[in-house]
C-alpha positions in Angstrom: 69.3 101.8 26.4 72.5 103.6 27.1 72.0 104.1 30.8 75.1 104.1 33.1 75.5 102.7 36.6 76.0 105.5 39.1 75.9 103.5 42.3 78.8 101.2 43.2 79.0 99.0 46.3 82.5 98.3 47.8 82.0 95.5 50.2 85.7 95.5 51.2 85.2 98.9 53.0 81.4 98.7 53.5 80.8 101.7 51.3 78.3 102.8 48.8 79.7 105.3 46.2 77.5 107.5 44.1 78.8 109.2 41.0 77.2 111.8 38.8 76.3 110.7 35.3 79.4 112.3 33.9 82.0 110.9 36.4 84.0 107.8 35.5 84.9 104.9 37.8 88.4 106.6 38.2 86.8 109.7 39.8 86.0 109.8 43.5 82.3 110.3 43.6 80.5 110.6 47.0 81.0 107.7 49.4 78.8 106.6 52.3 80.0 104.1 54.8 77.8 101.6 56.7 78.1 98.7 59.0 77.4 96.4 56.1 76.6 96.9 52.4 75.1 94.5 49.8 75.0 95.0 46.1 72.6 93.8 43.4 74.4 90.5 43.2 73.9 89.6 46.9 71.7 86.7 47.8 69.0 86.8 50.4 70.8 84.1 52.3 74.1 86.1 52.5 72.3 89.2 53.7 70.6 87.2 56.4 73.7 85.3 57.5 76.0 88.3 57.5 73.7 91.0 58.5 70.6 89.8 60.3 71.2 86.5 62.1 72.9 87.9 65.1 70.4 90.7 65.4 67.5 88.3 65.2 69.1 86.2 68.0 69.5 89.3 70.1 65.8 90.3 69.6 64.7 86.8 70.6 66.8 87.3 73.8 64.8 90.5 74.6 66.9 93.3 73.1 65.7 95.9 70.6 66.9 95.6 67.0 66.5 97.5 63.7 67.4 96.6 60.2 67.1 99.4 57.6 67.0 98.3 54.1 66.3 100.2 50.9 66.0 99.0 47.4 
C-alpha cells in the first residue's frame, strides 16, 4: 500500500528511533533509549527470558516490579 516504516529498533544500543515520513534511514531521526527494546520480530520467549524473568523472580521474593509494554 506504499506505507513506510518510521520506527526502527536498534537492539545493540537499546534504542527506538522514530523518523518522519520524509526522512531516510541515513538521517538521524529521534532516538529514545530504554533498558531493553524488542522489535516486531521478537518472540514472546525472548522478551520473557531477557526482560521479565529476573523481575518476576524478584517479585516472588517480595520486591515491587513493573514492566511497561506498548504495542
